[in-house]
N, C-alpha and C positions, 0 to 999 in steps of 0.2 A: 426543463433540463434538457440540455442539447448539446450538440458537438462544439457549436460556435460560442465559446465562452467569452463574456465581455471581459476587455482589459480590467486589471484591477490596480488600484492604487498601491505604490510601492511593490510592483510586481518583481518576484525573483526571476521568473521566465515568462516570456511573451513570445508567441509565434503567430504568423498569419499565413496561412496556405502554403506551408512548407511542403515541398516535393522533392523526391529523390529518385532518380532512374538509374539503372544500370543496365545500359543497352536498351533492350526491349522490355525489360522487367521494371515495374514501377514498385519500389519497396515501400515509399511513403508518399502519400497522395493527399494533398488538402489538409495538412495538419495544422489545426488552429487550438492553441490552448493557453492558458494563463494560470501561472502559480503565484501565490502571495508568498512574502517574506513571512517566516515563521509558520508555514504551512507544511503539513505532511501529506503529500500527493501520491496516490497510487495509480500506475500506469499498467492497465490489464487488458490482456488480450490473448488469443490463442497462439501457439507457435506458428510463425511466418506470418504475424500480423504487422510487422514492421517495427516492433518495439526497439530491438537493437539498434536499427538503423536510425531510428528517432533519437536515442540517446547519442549516438555518434554525432548527429547533425547539432544536437544541443551543445555537446561538448567541443564542437568545432573540429571534429577529427575527420569529418567529410564536409564537404560542400553541398549545398543545396542546388538541385537543378532549377529550381524556382521558388518564390516566396521569400519571407523574410522573418527574422526573429532577433530579440535581444535577451541576454543573460545578465543579471546583476547590472542593468542599465546599460550595457555595451552591446555592440554588435556581435553575432556568433563568431567564436574563435578568436577574439580580442585578448591579447596575452595578459593584460593587467587583470581583467575580469577571471581568466582561467586561473590565475594565482589564488583567487579567493575562493575556489572549487575544490571540493574533496570528490574522490570517485573510488568507489569498490566495485570493479567488474566482475561479471559471474565467472568467467574463466581467467582468473589472475594466475600468473606464474611468477614466482620470486626465485632468487638464487638460493637454494636450499642449503648451501654451504654456510650463509649468514645466520647469525642468530637474530632473535626477534629485535633485540637492542641495537645490532648492527644495521638491520633493516630500515628500521626508523631513523637512524642517523644518516644512511644514504639519502633517503627520501627527504629528509629535513634539509640537507644541503642543497637538494635541487630546488627547493622552495626559499633558499637564501637564509635558513635558520641555522646558526651555528653555535659553538661553545656551550656555556653554562645554560643559555636559554634552551638549545636543543636537548640537552641531558635531562633538564627538568621537565621539559614537555614529554620526552619519551617516558620518564619515570612515571608521570601522571597518567598516561594513556595506557601504559602496560598494566598499572595497578587497576585501571578502570575495565579493562577486558579481561581481568583475572589472568594475567600471564606474567606477573612479577617474579613468581617463583621458578618461571621457565625461561626467564628473559635471556639468559645466557647460554641457552642450548641452540644447537643448529635446528634450523627449520625442517631438516630432513627427519628429525625424531618427532616431530609434531604430528597430532591426529588431524584429520581433515577439519575438525570443529577449533581446534587451536589455530590452524592455518587461517581459518575464516575470521577468527577474532584478532590475529595478528594483521589481516588485510583491512579489517575494520579500524584498527588502531591507526595504519598507515592513511586511511581516508580522512582522519580527523586531525592530523598532524599539524596542519597549517591554519587550525581554528577557523574553517571554512565559513562563509555565508551561506552556501548552497551545497548540499551533498547529494550526489548520486549514488544510490545503492541498488545494485543490480543482484537480486538474489541473495540478500544479506544473511539469511538464516539457513541457506543450504549447508547441509552436513551438521548442523547443530543440534543437539539434543534439546529437550524441553527447557533446562535450566538456561542453556545458551540462548534459546529463542527469547526467554523473559529478559536476560540480560540486554539483548538487542533493542527490545521494547523500551526497556528503561532508558537506554542511551539515545533512542530516537526522542522520547519525551523530554530528556534534557536539552536536545538539540532544539526542539520546538521552544520549549520556555525560554531559551537565551536567543529567540529570534531567528534561528537558522531554518531555512527551507530545505526539506528533505524530499527528493524525488525517487520514489520508491518502485522498483519493478520486481514483482513477485508472482509466483504460480501458487504460493500457498495463501489462499484467500481468507483462511483464518487469521493468518498472521496481519494481512492488509485490514481486515475488517476491525482488528482490536487496535491497530496503530494509526491508521490514516484519518485525516480529516475529510478528505475528499478523494473521489478516484475517477479516471476516465477509461471508459470502455474503447478498445482500439480494434478495428478489423479492417484488413486490407489497407493499412496505412491511413486510415480516416478515423477521427474520433466520433463515435457513434452517440455516446451519452456522457454526461458530466454528472456525477451523483455525489451529493453532499452527505457523507456518512454521520458527520457530527449531529446535523440536523435529524436524520433518521433515528439515531439513537435516543433523541429527546421527544420523539414524536409519541403522542399519547396512545393513537390508534393502534390496535394489534388484532390479532386473529387468536381466537381460542378453540381448541379442540376438545370436544366433551365425549365422554363415554357415559351413555345413560340408557335405562331400561324403564319402561318400554319406550321406543322410538317411533312414535306414530306420527300421522299428519297433524293431529291437535297440538302435539308437543311442538312440532317444527312452526307451526303457525304463532304459537304463544312465544317462542323464542324470537321470531321476527320481530316483536313489539321492543325487544332490548338491542336489537342489532342492527347494522347497516346492511348485512347480507348473512343468509343461512344456506349452507350446503350439506347435503347428506352423503358420507363417505364411508361405505363398507362397514356399517354398524355404528359409525361414529357421526359426529355432526359437527361442521366447522363454521363458527359464527364470528363475524367480523364486527368489533365492537369500537366505540370512540375511545374508549380508555379503560384500564384494568379495574377503575372503581366501579364498572358495571358488572364485573364478575360476581362479587358477592350478592348482587341483587338478583342474578340469574340463579345463582345457587339456592337463594331462599325460595324463588319461585318453584323451582323443580321440586324442592324437598317438600313445600307446601302443597304440591299436587300428588305427592306420595310417588315420584318418580326418583328411581335409585340413581344416584350420581357416583360413579365409580372413579371418574378422573376427570380433571379440568386443567388444561395446560395451556398457557397464553404464550404465543411466539410471534416474533416478526420475521419479515422475509429475510432470508440470509443473503450475503453477498454472493455466494456459489448460486443461488436460485436468480438473482438479478443477473448474474454473469450468463446462465444459461437462456434466459429470456432475452437479452440484449443481443447475444450472438446469432440467435435464431435456429430454427430446426436445420437448416442447410449446413451448419458448421460440423464439421467432423473433427475427431481426436487428432492433434499434430503429431 
């Protein structure tokens, strides 16, 4: 797993050594990545890592200083490709005098959708984001979560082949976040690629197929979450008594690694099927087993590890 991801067949996004400078400041440096069609891809990094500038490059909103890229098979910024892209920015501003239905009609006309087709599409999306009962209220009366859902509907209006979602669950309650997860799953099932930028790592972990860790405008690691979820290997934390050297040596026969931690023991095993064997062995030796908890490394732990000890809060 590394930053220089190999090109994929039918890629929705491909970039090679993209770079963007603003005067002496290098915002994006050697950005190389590939996102497949129908893939949910997470783009992770601390504040100031170049994520927003990277999104603008991919959307054709700013030009690269060097490097190249293609989106939906076309060069960056190509108008016909952009017409097949949906985008929900982090800090969007809609005219709050409009209703949600009017908002979708305005944006639909910008996409060239009109008449009965536009009206029907707006109705479907307003129902999908649970705003049908508030569709004819002005946006200024909406809560932050309702505005976020209206913005999501806008991003899906043109039935895009690629969707960029920048902090899509910002301001949403747990039910709203579940709704966004469900919508993203539907997009994946329909072959739409989703490029997700979020600081909520729990949401990313639950949603994405793969993530890239970005620091100072470079991809440091490409991590396939779908593969990690299906990996058998795990760590198990045991609370046992007594915890002596003989017990640790015995546990080593079942585990790839054994580590003692503050009255507990951490064992890395090839799969969860080993845990009942460990429990039977402990009980057979008369050792009290108070707790056995299996866990895998979280995305947050991966993030901290990849960013390194020199990374400070943004």
